[in-house]
NULUMLUM-766595 format. One record per residue (C-alpha): residue number from 0; residue in one letter; chain; x, y, z. Coordinates in Angstrom, 2 decimals. Layout:
// residues N
<pt pos="NUM" code="A" unit="A" xx="X" yy="Y" zz="Z"/>
...
This chain:
// residues 317
<pt pos="0" code="M" unit="A" xx="-47.81" yy="-21.91" zz="-27.51"/>
<pt pos="1" code="A" unit="A" xx="-44.04" yy="-21.97" zz="-27.96"/>
<pt pos="2" code="R" unit="A" xx="-42.57" yy="-19.58" zz="-30.48"/>
<pt pos="3" code="W" unit="A" xx="-40.14" yy="-21.11" zz="-32.94"/>
<pt pos="4" code="S" unit="A" xx="-37.38" yy="-19.14" zz="-34.61"/>
<pt pos="5" code="Y" unit="A" xx="-35.81" yy="-20.53" zz="-37.75"/>
<pt pos="6" code="P" unit="A" xx="-32.48" yy="-19.35" zz="-39.12"/>
<pt pos="7" code="R" unit="A" xx="-32.89" yy="-18.25" zz="-42.71"/>
<pt pos="8" code="P" unit="A" xx="-30.11" yy="-18.24" zz="-45.31"/>
<pt pos="9" code="S" unit="A" xx="-29.42" yy="-15.22" zz="-47.43"/>
<pt pos="10" code="P" unit="A" xx="-30.95" yy="-15.34" zz="-50.94"/>
<pt pos="11" code="G" unit="A" xx="-27.54" yy="-15.99" zz="-52.47"/>
<pt pos="12" code="E" unit="A" xx="-27.13" yy="-19.18" zz="-50.43"/>
<pt pos="13" code="I" unit="A" xx="-30.26" yy="-20.89" zz="-51.76"/>
<pt pos="14" code="T" unit="A" xx="-30.05" yy="-22.90" zz="-54.96"/>
<pt pos="15" code="P" unit="A" xx="-32.73" yy="-21.45" zz="-57.28"/>
<pt pos="16" code="R" unit="A" xx="-35.65" yy="-23.81" zz="-57.92"/>
<pt pos="17" code="S" unit="A" xx="-35.17" yy="-23.48" zz="-61.68"/>
<pt pos="18" code="V" unit="A" xx="-31.56" yy="-24.65" zz="-61.35"/>
<pt pos="19" code="W" unit="A" xx="-32.21" yy="-27.78" zz="-59.34"/>
<pt pos="20" code="L" unit="A" xx="-35.34" yy="-28.58" zz="-61.35"/>
<pt pos="21" code="G" unit="A" xx="-33.26" yy="-28.37" zz="-64.53"/>
<pt pos="22" code="R" unit="A" xx="-30.68" yy="-30.64" zz="-62.97"/>
<pt pos="23" code="R" unit="A" xx="-33.45" yy="-32.98" zz="-61.84"/>
<pt pos="24" code="Q" unit="A" xx="-34.78" yy="-33.29" zz="-65.38"/>
<pt pos="25" code="M" unit="A" xx="-31.32" yy="-33.95" zz="-66.79"/>
<pt pos="26" code="L" unit="A" xx="-30.48" yy="-36.53" zz="-64.14"/>
<pt pos="27" code="A" unit="A" xx="-33.87" yy="-38.17" zz="-64.29"/>
<pt pos="28" code="G" unit="A" xx="-33.41" yy="-38.69" zz="-68.01"/>
<pt pos="29" code="A" unit="A" xx="-30.05" yy="-40.29" zz="-67.42"/>
<pt pos="30" code="A" unit="A" xx="-31.38" yy="-42.37" zz="-64.57"/>
<pt pos="31" code="V" unit="A" xx="-34.09" yy="-43.91" zz="-66.73"/>
<pt pos="32" code="T" unit="A" xx="-31.37" yy="-45.75" zz="-68.62"/>
<pt pos="33" code="A" unit="A" xx="-29.53" yy="-46.84" zz="-65.48"/>
<pt pos="34" code="A" unit="A" xx="-29.80" yy="-50.30" zz="-63.99"/>
<pt pos="35" code="G" unit="A" xx="-32.94" yy="-50.68" zz="-61.93"/>
<pt pos="36" code="W" unit="A" xx="-34.53" yy="-47.52" zz="-63.31"/>
<pt pos="37" code="G" unit="A" xx="-35.17" yy="-48.65" zz="-66.86"/>
<pt pos="38" code="A" unit="A" xx="-38.14" yy="-49.94" zz="-68.79"/>
<pt pos="39" code="G" unit="A" xx="-39.94" yy="-46.66" zz="-68.18"/>
<pt pos="40" code="R" unit="A" xx="-41.31" yy="-48.04" zz="-64.92"/>
<pt pos="41" code="A" unit="A" xx="-40.70" yy="-44.97" zz="-62.79"/>
<pt pos="42" code="S" unit="A" xx="-43.70" yy="-43.15" zz="-64.22"/>
<pt pos="43" code="H" unit="A" xx="-45.30" yy="-42.40" zz="-60.86"/>
<pt pos="44" code="A" unit="A" xx="-42.02" yy="-41.48" zz="-59.22"/>
<pt pos="45" code="Y" unit="A" xx="-41.62" yy="-38.60" zz="-61.65"/>
<pt pos="46" code="G" unit="A" xx="-45.22" yy="-37.82" zz="-62.42"/>
<pt pos="47" code="A" unit="A" xx="-46.99" yy="-34.50" zz="-62.05"/>
<pt pos="48" code="G" unit="A" xx="-45.13" yy="-31.88" zz="-60.08"/>
<pt pos="49" code="L" unit="A" xx="-46.23" yy="-31.01" zz="-56.56"/>
<pt pos="50" code="H" unit="A" xx="-47.62" yy="-27.57" zz="-55.79"/>
<pt pos="51" code="T" unit="A" xx="-45.69" yy="-26.36" zz="-52.76"/>
<pt pos="52" code="R" unit="A" xx="-44.57" yy="-23.19" zz="-51.04"/>
<pt pos="53" code="P" unit="A" xx="-41.23" yy="-22.51" zz="-49.35"/>
<pt pos="54" code="G" unit="A" xx="-41.19" yy="-23.99" zz="-45.88"/>
<pt pos="55" code="P" unit="A" xx="-40.16" yy="-22.22" zz="-42.66"/>
<pt pos="56" code="F" unit="A" xx="-36.66" yy="-23.69" zz="-42.64"/>
<pt pos="57" code="Q" unit="A" xx="-34.07" yy="-24.19" zz="-45.37"/>
<pt pos="58" code="A" unit="A" xx="-30.57" yy="-25.60" zz="-44.98"/>
<pt pos="59" code="T" unit="A" xx="-27.82" yy="-23.45" zz="-46.47"/>
<pt pos="60" code="E" unit="A" xx="-25.95" yy="-26.31" zz="-48.13"/>
<pt pos="61" code="K" unit="A" xx="-26.38" yy="-27.25" zz="-51.77"/>
<pt pos="62" code="P" unit="A" xx="-28.86" yy="-30.07" zz="-52.42"/>
<pt pos="63" code="T" unit="A" xx="-27.42" yy="-33.54" zz="-52.98"/>
<pt pos="64" code="P" unit="A" xx="-27.66" yy="-34.47" zz="-56.69"/>
<pt pos="65" code="L" unit="A" xx="-30.85" yy="-36.33" zz="-57.53"/>
<pt pos="66" code="T" unit="A" xx="-29.02" yy="-39.35" zz="-58.89"/>
<pt pos="67" code="D" unit="A" xx="-27.39" yy="-39.86" zz="-55.46"/>
<pt pos="68" code="V" unit="A" xx="-30.61" yy="-39.23" zz="-53.55"/>
<pt pos="69" code="T" unit="A" xx="-32.42" yy="-41.87" zz="-55.62"/>
<pt pos="70" code="H" unit="A" xx="-29.64" yy="-44.47" zz="-55.94"/>
<pt pos="71" code="Y" unit="A" xx="-28.01" yy="-44.55" zz="-52.48"/>
<pt pos="72" code="N" unit="A" xx="-30.68" yy="-45.63" zz="-50.05"/>
<pt pos="73" code="N" unit="A" xx="-31.47" yy="-47.74" zz="-47.02"/>
<pt pos="74" code="F" unit="A" xx="-34.82" yy="-49.44" zz="-47.62"/>
<pt pos="75" code="Y" unit="A" xx="-34.49" yy="-53.01" zz="-46.44"/>
<pt pos="76" code="E" unit="A" xx="-37.87" yy="-54.04" zz="-47.78"/>
<pt pos="77" code="F" unit="A" xx="-36.08" yy="-54.05" zz="-51.16"/>
<pt pos="78" code="G" unit="A" xx="-32.69" yy="-55.40" zz="-50.12"/>
<pt pos="79" code="L" unit="A" xx="-29.59" yy="-54.78" zz="-48.02"/>
<pt pos="80" code="D" unit="A" xx="-27.34" yy="-52.95" zz="-50.48"/>
<pt pos="81" code="K" unit="A" xx="-27.62" yy="-49.20" zz="-51.01"/>
<pt pos="82" code="S" unit="A" xx="-28.40" yy="-49.79" zz="-54.70"/>
<pt pos="83" code="D" unit="A" xx="-31.08" yy="-52.43" zz="-54.08"/>
<pt pos="84" code="P" unit="A" xx="-34.04" yy="-50.06" zz="-53.56"/>
<pt pos="85" code="A" unit="A" xx="-33.56" yy="-48.43" zz="-56.98"/>
<pt pos="86" code="T" unit="A" xx="-32.92" yy="-51.81" zz="-58.57"/>
<pt pos="87" code="Y" unit="A" xx="-35.81" yy="-53.79" zz="-57.09"/>
<pt pos="88" code="S" unit="A" xx="-38.61" yy="-51.30" zz="-56.36"/>
<pt pos="89" code="A" unit="A" xx="-40.00" yy="-50.83" zz="-59.86"/>
<pt pos="90" code="A" unit="A" xx="-42.86" yy="-53.29" zz="-59.27"/>
<pt pos="91" code="F" unit="A" xx="-44.04" yy="-51.54" zz="-56.11"/>
<pt pos="92" code="Q" unit="A" xx="-47.44" yy="-49.85" zz="-56.54"/>
<pt pos="93" code="P" unit="A" xx="-47.80" yy="-46.68" zz="-54.41"/>
<pt pos="94" code="R" unit="A" xx="-51.34" yy="-45.89" zz="-55.58"/>
<pt pos="95" code="P" unit="A" xx="-54.07" yy="-46.22" zz="-54.49"/>
<pt pos="96" code="W" unit="A" xx="-52.98" yy="-45.65" zz="-50.89"/>
<pt pos="97" code="T" unit="A" xx="-54.69" yy="-45.08" zz="-47.57"/>
<pt pos="98" code="L" unit="A" xx="-53.24" yy="-43.73" zz="-44.34"/>
<pt pos="99" code="S" unit="A" xx="-55.03" yy="-44.32" zz="-41.05"/>
<pt pos="100" code="V" unit="A" xx="-54.74" yy="-42.12" zz="-37.96"/>
<pt pos="101" code="E" unit="A" xx="-56.08" yy="-43.91" zz="-34.90"/>
<pt pos="102" code="G" unit="A" xx="-55.56" yy="-44.79" zz="-31.26"/>
<pt pos="103" code="L" unit="A" xx="-55.83" yy="-42.14" zz="-28.55"/>
<pt pos="104" code="V" unit="A" xx="-57.45" yy="-39.48" zz="-30.73"/>
<pt pos="105" code="A" unit="A" xx="-60.88" yy="-37.86" zz="-30.74"/>
<pt pos="106" code="H" unit="A" xx="-61.25" yy="-38.15" zz="-34.49"/>
<pt pos="107" code="P" unit="A" xx="-59.78" yy="-41.35" zz="-35.96"/>
<pt pos="108" code="R" unit="A" xx="-59.87" yy="-41.47" zz="-39.72"/>
<pt pos="109" code="V" unit="A" xx="-58.68" yy="-43.41" zz="-42.73"/>
<pt pos="110" code="W" unit="A" xx="-57.43" yy="-40.99" zz="-45.38"/>
<pt pos="111" code="D" unit="A" xx="-57.10" yy="-41.46" zz="-49.09"/>
<pt pos="112" code="L" unit="A" xx="-53.56" yy="-40.16" zz="-49.46"/>
<pt pos="113" code="D" unit="A" xx="-54.22" yy="-38.00" zz="-52.51"/>
<pt pos="114" code="Q" unit="A" xx="-57.18" yy="-36.37" zz="-50.77"/>
<pt pos="115" code="L" unit="A" xx="-54.99" yy="-35.78" zz="-47.73"/>
<pt pos="116" code="I" unit="A" xx="-52.27" yy="-34.17" zz="-49.83"/>
<pt pos="117" code="A" unit="A" xx="-54.84" yy="-31.89" zz="-51.49"/>
<pt pos="118" code="S" unit="A" xx="-56.12" yy="-30.76" zz="-48.08"/>
<pt pos="119" code="M" unit="A" xx="-52.76" yy="-29.97" zz="-46.51"/>
<pt pos="120" code="P" unit="A" xx="-50.49" yy="-26.89" zz="-46.77"/>
<pt pos="121" code="M" unit="A" xx="-47.67" yy="-28.36" zz="-48.86"/>
<pt pos="122" code="E" unit="A" xx="-44.14" yy="-27.05" zz="-48.37"/>
<pt pos="123" code="E" unit="A" xx="-40.65" yy="-27.42" zz="-49.78"/>
<pt pos="124" code="R" unit="A" xx="-38.02" yy="-28.01" zz="-47.11"/>
<pt pos="125" code="L" unit="A" xx="-34.32" yy="-28.39" zz="-47.79"/>
<pt pos="126" code="Y" unit="A" xx="-33.11" yy="-30.53" zz="-44.89"/>
<pt pos="127" code="R" unit="A" xx="-29.76" yy="-31.93" zz="-43.81"/>
<pt pos="128" code="M" unit="A" xx="-30.19" yy="-35.68" zz="-43.38"/>
<pt pos="129" code="R" unit="A" xx="-27.76" yy="-37.83" zz="-41.38"/>
<pt pos="130" code="C" unit="A" xx="-27.56" yy="-41.62" zz="-41.52"/>
<pt pos="131" code="V" unit="A" xx="-26.33" yy="-43.78" zz="-38.65"/>
<pt pos="132" code="E" unit="A" xx="-23.72" yy="-45.29" zz="-41.00"/>
<pt pos="133" code="A" unit="A" xx="-21.94" yy="-41.90" zz="-40.87"/>
<pt pos="134" code="W" unit="A" xx="-23.02" yy="-40.45" zz="-44.22"/>
<pt pos="135" code="S" unit="A" xx="-25.17" yy="-37.45" zz="-44.97"/>
<pt pos="136" code="M" unit="A" xx="-27.23" yy="-35.79" zz="-47.70"/>
<pt pos="137" code="V" unit="A" xx="-29.10" yy="-32.51" zz="-48.17"/>
<pt pos="138" code="I" unit="A" xx="-32.52" yy="-33.25" zz="-49.66"/>
<pt pos="139" code="P" unit="A" xx="-35.30" yy="-30.92" zz="-50.90"/>
<pt pos="140" code="W" unit="A" xx="-38.34" yy="-32.66" zz="-49.46"/>
<pt pos="141" code="D" unit="A" xx="-41.94" yy="-31.85" zz="-50.35"/>
<pt pos="142" code="G" unit="A" xx="-44.60" yy="-32.53" zz="-47.77"/>
<pt pos="143" code="F" unit="A" xx="-46.54" yy="-31.17" zz="-44.82"/>
<pt pos="144" code="A" unit="A" xx="-46.01" yy="-30.82" zz="-41.09"/>
<pt pos="145" code="L" unit="A" xx="-47.08" yy="-33.95" zz="-39.21"/>
<pt pos="146" code="S" unit="A" xx="-48.54" yy="-31.65" zz="-36.56"/>
<pt pos="147" code="E" unit="A" xx="-51.17" yy="-30.47" zz="-39.07"/>
<pt pos="148" code="L" unit="A" xx="-52.50" yy="-34.01" zz="-39.38"/>
<pt pos="149" code="L" unit="A" xx="-52.31" yy="-34.78" zz="-35.67"/>
<pt pos="150" code="R" unit="A" xx="-54.18" yy="-31.62" zz="-34.73"/>
<pt pos="151" code="Q" unit="A" xx="-57.04" yy="-32.69" zz="-36.98"/>
<pt pos="152" code="A" unit="A" xx="-57.12" yy="-36.05" zz="-35.21"/>
<pt pos="153" code="E" unit="A" xx="-57.07" yy="-34.23" zz="-31.82"/>
<pt pos="154" code="P" unit="A" xx="-54.84" yy="-36.27" zz="-29.48"/>
<pt pos="155" code="L" unit="A" xx="-56.44" yy="-37.25" zz="-26.19"/>
<pt pos="156" code="G" unit="A" xx="-54.90" yy="-36.22" zz="-22.89"/>
<pt pos="157" code="N" unit="A" xx="-53.27" yy="-39.59" zz="-22.25"/>
<pt pos="158" code="A" unit="A" xx="-51.55" yy="-39.74" zz="-25.66"/>
<pt pos="159" code="R" unit="A" xx="-47.79" yy="-39.47" zz="-25.13"/>
<pt pos="160" code="Y" unit="A" xx="-46.28" yy="-41.22" zz="-28.15"/>
<pt pos="161" code="V" unit="A" xx="-46.94" yy="-41.65" zz="-31.85"/>
<pt pos="162" code="S" unit="A" xx="-46.29" yy="-45.02" zz="-33.50"/>
<pt pos="163" code="F" unit="A" xx="-45.88" yy="-45.61" zz="-37.23"/>
<pt pos="164" code="E" unit="A" xx="-46.30" yy="-48.77" zz="-39.27"/>
<pt pos="165" code="S" unit="A" xx="-45.19" yy="-49.45" zz="-42.84"/>
<pt pos="166" code="V" unit="A" xx="-46.76" yy="-51.58" zz="-45.53"/>
<pt pos="167" code="V" unit="A" xx="-46.25" yy="-55.34" zz="-45.85"/>
<pt pos="168" code="R" unit="A" xx="-46.24" yy="-56.52" zz="-49.47"/>
<pt pos="169" code="P" unit="A" xx="-43.80" yy="-59.39" zz="-49.92"/>
<pt pos="170" code="D" unit="A" xx="-45.02" yy="-59.89" zz="-53.49"/>
<pt pos="171" code="Q" unit="A" xx="-43.74" yy="-56.38" zz="-54.34"/>
<pt pos="172" code="M" unit="A" xx="-40.98" yy="-56.01" zz="-51.76"/>
<pt pos="173" code="P" unit="A" xx="-38.35" yy="-58.74" zz="-52.20"/>
<pt pos="174" code="G" unit="A" xx="-36.61" yy="-57.90" zz="-48.94"/>
<pt pos="175" code="Q" unit="A" xx="-39.72" yy="-59.02" zz="-47.05"/>
<pt pos="176" code="R" unit="A" xx="-39.51" yy="-62.50" zz="-48.58"/>
<pt pos="177" code="S" unit="A" xx="-35.72" yy="-62.94" zz="-48.67"/>
<pt pos="178" code="G" unit="A" xx="-35.44" yy="-64.82" zz="-45.40"/>
<pt pos="179" code="L" unit="A" xx="-33.65" yy="-61.91" zz="-43.73"/>
<pt pos="180" code="D" unit="A" xx="-33.78" yy="-62.95" zz="-40.08"/>
<pt pos="181" code="T" unit="A" xx="-32.62" yy="-59.72" zz="-38.47"/>
<pt pos="182" code="L" unit="A" xx="-35.80" yy="-57.72" zz="-39.08"/>
<pt pos="183" code="S" unit="A" xx="-39.48" yy="-58.47" zz="-38.67"/>
<pt pos="184" code="W" unit="A" xx="-42.24" yy="-56.91" zz="-40.73"/>
<pt pos="185" code="P" unit="A" xx="-43.93" yy="-54.54" zz="-40.74"/>
<pt pos="186" code="Y" unit="A" xx="-41.26" yy="-51.95" zz="-40.10"/>
<pt pos="187" code="V" unit="A" xx="-42.36" yy="-49.89" zz="-37.10"/>
<pt pos="188" code="E" unit="A" xx="-41.15" yy="-46.62" zz="-35.63"/>
<pt pos="189" code="G" unit="A" xx="-42.15" yy="-44.11" zz="-32.99"/>
<pt pos="190" code="L" unit="A" xx="-41.75" yy="-40.59" zz="-31.67"/>
<pt pos="191" code="R" unit="A" xx="-42.66" yy="-38.84" zz="-28.48"/>
<pt pos="192" code="L" unit="A" xx="-45.75" yy="-36.69" zz="-29.05"/>
<pt pos="193" code="D" unit="A" xx="-43.83" yy="-33.44" zz="-28.61"/>
<pt pos="194" code="E" unit="A" xx="-41.29" yy="-34.63" zz="-31.21"/>
<pt pos="195" code="A" unit="A" xx="-44.09" yy="-35.46" zz="-33.62"/>
<pt pos="196" code="M" unit="A" xx="-45.65" yy="-32.03" zz="-33.07"/>
<pt pos="197" code="N" unit="A" xx="-42.37" yy="-30.18" zz="-33.58"/>
<pt pos="198" code="P" unit="A" xx="-42.62" yy="-27.95" zz="-36.68"/>
<pt pos="199" code="L" unit="A" xx="-39.54" yy="-29.59" zz="-38.22"/>
<pt pos="200" code="T" unit="A" xx="-41.19" yy="-33.03" zz="-38.38"/>
<pt pos="201" code="I" unit="A" xx="-42.90" yy="-33.65" zz="-41.72"/>
<pt pos="202" code="L" unit="A" xx="-44.62" yy="-36.33" zz="-43.72"/>
<pt pos="203" code="A" unit="A" xx="-42.86" yy="-36.20" zz="-47.09"/>
<pt pos="204" code="V" unit="A" xx="-44.71" yy="-37.16" zz="-50.25"/>
<pt pos="205" code="G" unit="A" xx="-42.14" yy="-35.87" zz="-52.74"/>
<pt pos="206" code="L" unit="A" xx="-38.62" yy="-34.66" zz="-53.33"/>
<pt pos="207" code="Y" unit="A" xx="-37.13" yy="-32.28" zz="-55.87"/>
<pt pos="208" code="G" unit="A" xx="-40.66" yy="-31.10" zz="-56.70"/>
<pt pos="209" code="E" unit="A" xx="-41.99" yy="-34.50" zz="-57.79"/>
<pt pos="210" code="M" unit="A" xx="-43.81" yy="-37.39" zz="-56.15"/>
<pt pos="211" code="L" unit="A" xx="-41.59" yy="-39.66" zz="-54.06"/>
<pt pos="212" code="P" unit="A" xx="-39.75" yy="-42.34" zz="-56.06"/>
<pt pos="213" code="N" unit="A" xx="-40.44" yy="-45.86" zz="-54.86"/>
<pt pos="214" code="Q" unit="A" xx="-36.89" yy="-46.28" zz="-53.54"/>
<pt pos="215" code="N" unit="A" xx="-37.20" yy="-43.19" zz="-51.35"/>
<pt pos="216" code="G" unit="A" xx="-40.30" yy="-44.32" zz="-49.47"/>
<pt pos="217" code="A" unit="A" xx="-43.27" yy="-43.80" zz="-51.77"/>
<pt pos="218" code="P" unit="A" xx="-45.87" yy="-42.69" zz="-51.36"/>
<pt pos="219" code="V" unit="A" xx="-45.43" yy="-41.16" zz="-47.87"/>
<pt pos="220" code="R" unit="A" xx="-42.58" yy="-41.26" zz="-45.36"/>
<pt pos="221" code="L" unit="A" xx="-41.53" yy="-39.63" zz="-42.11"/>
<pt pos="222" code="V" unit="A" xx="-38.74" yy="-37.03" zz="-42.08"/>
<pt pos="223" code="V" unit="A" xx="-37.25" yy="-36.00" zz="-38.72"/>
<pt pos="224" code="P" unit="A" xx="-34.07" yy="-34.10" zz="-39.62"/>
<pt pos="225" code="W" unit="A" xx="-32.42" yy="-33.99" zz="-36.18"/>
<pt pos="226" code="K" unit="A" xx="-32.50" yy="-37.79" zz="-35.89"/>
<pt pos="227" code="Y" unit="A" xx="-30.61" yy="-40.58" zz="-37.65"/>
<pt pos="228" code="G" unit="A" xx="-32.12" yy="-41.78" zz="-40.89"/>
<pt pos="229" code="F" unit="A" xx="-33.53" yy="-45.08" zz="-39.65"/>
<pt pos="230" code="K" unit="A" xx="-36.21" yy="-43.10" zz="-37.79"/>
<pt pos="231" code="G" unit="A" xx="-37.59" yy="-41.99" zz="-41.17"/>
<pt pos="232" code="I" unit="A" xx="-40.03" yy="-44.85" zz="-41.71"/>
<pt pos="233" code="K" unit="A" xx="-41.12" yy="-45.28" zz="-45.33"/>
<pt pos="234" code="S" unit="A" xx="-44.34" yy="-46.34" zz="-47.08"/>
<pt pos="235" code="I" unit="A" xx="-46.44" yy="-45.57" zz="-44.00"/>
<pt pos="236" code="T" unit="A" xx="-49.89" yy="-47.10" zz="-43.74"/>
<pt pos="237" code="R" unit="A" xx="-50.84" yy="-46.45" zz="-40.11"/>
<pt pos="238" code="I" unit="A" xx="-50.21" yy="-43.75" zz="-37.51"/>
<pt pos="239" code="R" unit="A" xx="-51.38" yy="-44.55" zz="-33.99"/>
<pt pos="240" code="L" unit="A" xx="-51.29" yy="-42.40" zz="-30.86"/>
<pt pos="241" code="V" unit="A" xx="-50.51" yy="-44.38" zz="-27.73"/>
<pt pos="242" code="A" unit="A" xx="-49.80" yy="-43.92" zz="-24.03"/>
<pt pos="243" code="D" unit="A" xx="-46.61" yy="-45.99" zz="-23.78"/>
<pt pos="244" code="M" unit="A" xx="-43.34" yy="-45.91" zz="-25.70"/>
<pt pos="245" code="P" unit="A" xx="-43.95" yy="-48.07" zz="-28.79"/>
<pt pos="246" code="P" unit="A" xx="-41.54" yy="-50.70" zz="-30.12"/>
<pt pos="247" code="T" unit="A" xx="-39.32" yy="-49.70" zz="-33.02"/>
<pt pos="248" code="T" unit="A" xx="-37.77" yy="-52.05" zz="-35.56"/>
<pt pos="249" code="W" unit="A" xx="-34.06" yy="-51.40" zz="-35.10"/>
<pt pos="250" code="N" unit="A" xx="-34.27" yy="-50.91" zz="-31.33"/>
<pt pos="251" code="R" unit="A" xx="-36.09" yy="-54.24" zz="-31.06"/>
<pt pos="252" code="M" unit="A" xx="-33.48" yy="-55.91" zz="-33.26"/>
<pt pos="253" code="S" unit="A" xx="-30.38" yy="-54.46" zz="-31.54"/>
<pt pos="254" code="P" unit="A" xx="-31.15" yy="-52.20" zz="-28.57"/>
<pt pos="255" code="D" unit="A" xx="-27.47" yy="-51.68" zz="-27.70"/>
<pt pos="256" code="E" unit="A" xx="-26.87" yy="-50.09" zz="-31.12"/>
<pt pos="257" code="Y" unit="A" xx="-30.15" yy="-48.33" zz="-31.97"/>
<pt pos="258" code="G" unit="A" xx="-31.96" yy="-46.33" zz="-29.31"/>
<pt pos="259" code="F" unit="A" xx="-35.53" yy="-45.09" zz="-29.39"/>
<pt pos="260" code="Y" unit="A" xx="-34.54" yy="-41.42" zz="-29.56"/>
<pt pos="261" code="A" unit="A" xx="-31.76" yy="-41.70" zz="-32.17"/>
<pt pos="262" code="N" unit="A" xx="-30.88" yy="-38.01" zz="-31.93"/>
<pt pos="263" code="V" unit="A" xx="-27.80" yy="-37.11" zz="-33.97"/>
<pt pos="264" code="N" unit="A" xx="-25.05" yy="-36.79" zz="-31.37"/>
<pt pos="265" code="P" unit="A" xx="-21.35" yy="-36.65" zz="-32.31"/>
<pt pos="266" code="E" unit="A" xx="-20.42" yy="-37.48" zz="-28.71"/>
<pt pos="267" code="V" unit="A" xx="-22.18" yy="-40.87" zz="-28.71"/>
<pt pos="268" code="D" unit="A" xx="-20.64" yy="-43.35" zz="-31.11"/>
<pt pos="269" code="H" unit="A" xx="-22.25" yy="-46.36" zz="-32.65"/>
<pt pos="270" code="P" unit="A" xx="-20.63" yy="-49.44" zz="-31.04"/>
<pt pos="271" code="R" unit="A" xx="-18.92" yy="-50.25" zz="-34.34"/>
<pt pos="272" code="W" unit="A" xx="-17.92" yy="-46.81" zz="-35.68"/>
<pt pos="273" code="S" unit="A" xx="-17.51" yy="-43.17" zz="-34.78"/>
<pt pos="274" code="Q" unit="A" xx="-20.32" yy="-40.66" zz="-35.23"/>
<pt pos="275" code="S" unit="A" xx="-18.09" yy="-37.61" zz="-34.78"/>
<pt pos="276" code="S" unit="A" xx="-17.81" yy="-37.00" zz="-38.53"/>
<pt pos="277" code="E" unit="A" xx="-19.77" yy="-37.88" zz="-41.64"/>
<pt pos="278" code="R" unit="A" xx="-19.17" yy="-38.55" zz="-45.33"/>
<pt pos="279" code="V" unit="A" xx="-21.04" yy="-36.13" zz="-47.57"/>
<pt pos="280" code="I" unit="A" xx="-22.68" yy="-38.04" zz="-50.40"/>
<pt pos="281" code="G" unit="A" xx="-22.39" yy="-36.38" zz="-53.80"/>
<pt pos="282" code="A" unit="A" xx="-19.85" yy="-33.76" zz="-52.75"/>
<pt pos="283" code="G" unit="A" xx="-16.95" yy="-35.15" zz="-54.75"/>
<pt pos="284" code="G" unit="A" xx="-18.29" yy="-37.15" zz="-57.65"/>
<pt pos="285" code="F" unit="A" xx="-20.76" yy="-40.00" zz="-57.88"/>
<pt pos="286" code="F" unit="A" xx="-21.25" yy="-41.37" zz="-54.34"/>
<pt pos="287" code="G" unit="A" xx="-18.08" yy="-39.53" zz="-53.35"/>
<pt pos="288" code="G" unit="A" xx="-17.43" yy="-36.71" zz="-50.97"/>
<pt pos="289" code="G" unit="A" xx="-15.16" yy="-35.65" zz="-48.17"/>
<pt pos="290" code="R" unit="A" xx="-15.89" yy="-35.73" zz="-44.46"/>
<pt pos="291" code="K" unit="A" xx="-17.17" yy="-33.01" zz="-42.17"/>
<pt pos="292" code="K" unit="A" xx="-17.80" yy="-32.68" zz="-38.47"/>
<pt pos="293" code="T" unit="A" xx="-21.14" yy="-33.97" zz="-37.28"/>
<pt pos="294" code="L" unit="A" xx="-23.31" yy="-31.31" zz="-35.63"/>
<pt pos="295" code="M" unit="A" xx="-25.29" yy="-31.93" zz="-32.46"/>
<pt pos="296" code="F" unit="A" xx="-28.93" yy="-32.57" zz="-33.37"/>
<pt pos="297" code="N" unit="A" xx="-27.69" yy="-32.44" zz="-36.98"/>
<pt pos="298" code="G" unit="A" xx="-27.51" yy="-28.64" zz="-36.67"/>
<pt pos="299" code="Y" unit="A" xx="-31.15" yy="-28.22" zz="-35.53"/>
<pt pos="300" code="G" unit="A" xx="-30.43" yy="-27.68" zz="-31.85"/>
<pt pos="301" code="E" unit="A" xx="-32.07" yy="-24.26" zz="-31.75"/>
<pt pos="302" code="Q" unit="A" xx="-35.38" yy="-25.83" zz="-32.68"/>
<pt pos="303" code="V" unit="A" xx="-35.24" yy="-29.10" zz="-30.70"/>
<pt pos="304" code="A" unit="A" xx="-32.72" yy="-29.07" zz="-27.83"/>
<pt pos="305" code="S" unit="A" xx="-35.25" yy="-27.77" zz="-25.29"/>
<pt pos="306" code="M" unit="A" xx="-37.29" yy="-30.97" zz="-25.67"/>
<pt pos="307" code="Y" unit="A" xx="-34.43" yy="-32.94" zz="-24.08"/>
<pt pos="308" code="A" unit="A" xx="-33.51" yy="-30.55" zz="-21.26"/>
<pt pos="309" code="G" unit="A" xx="-32.41" yy="-32.52" zz="-18.22"/>
<pt pos="310" code="M" unit="A" xx="-32.05" yy="-35.81" zz="-20.08"/>
<pt pos="311" code="D" unit="A" xx="-28.82" yy="-37.79" zz="-20.17"/>
<pt pos="312" code="L" unit="A" xx="-28.40" yy="-38.05" zz="-23.94"/>
<pt pos="313" code="R" unit="A" xx="-25.73" yy="-40.75" zz="-23.52"/>
<pt pos="314" code="T" unit="A" xx="-28.28" yy="-42.96" zz="-21.81"/>
<pt pos="315" code="S" unit="A" xx="-31.32" yy="-41.89" zz="-23.81"/>
<pt pos="316" code="Y" unit="A" xx="-29.63" yy="-42.30" zz="-27.18"/>
């Protein structure tokens, strides 16, 4: 088995949990009165805290303020604007929830999500996240390694990819009934099996120590920090192991702009804008922030670059 080494920040570089939890409580109180967050309808988003342990990797940057993390989102099931998910997701019901693991596995199973969470080693992971629109955040996710779940399912020898499928609820997700003709539902995504088994890849069920807010992908979403954000499929209902590369929503919609791999690469631009730098959300006031140089693999090259040895990353983007 490969040995993974993870750079660790010095203790002085890590924001203490008590500090960001205090900030979370202050911002959550303010957010309740904000547009789209009112009427006390975010009860499950900020319900009981999650019991986690520090994960094996922590970014050294300061976490993005909670109000930015929960009010600047891409979640097209709720609308096209960054503010739409917070505004229109209050009616979404993330419980009860089941998650199926099926396909080329020895032990297919349909999990009750809360039972799954209780059975898994839960971790806090502060990850740099990079969006294809050239903006970035640093988010304290709570979840568990996807590899833990896949090992329980026991992939068969001919399983080479992992496909993911999100929920379809047009009665609760206005973006699914808006007549948007660029996307088809359900939202689907995929990883190579080795990518899915990489220790950095997690299924997140919370952030900032609480259950995931609806607008951030409740109740369970994929987090792959060396890839662009559209790979992080939200509100997952089905995980399926397959032999062939599965279709993915944005690649199917516009293959010349959104590749299957979607590795963060400052040397490969989006056809309509540069990816060489990124705007840091929350670094200079509400939704503000300066720009910084984009890092290859979003700074996680030590952990993931070997998976792509010999590949032309301009072609396999």
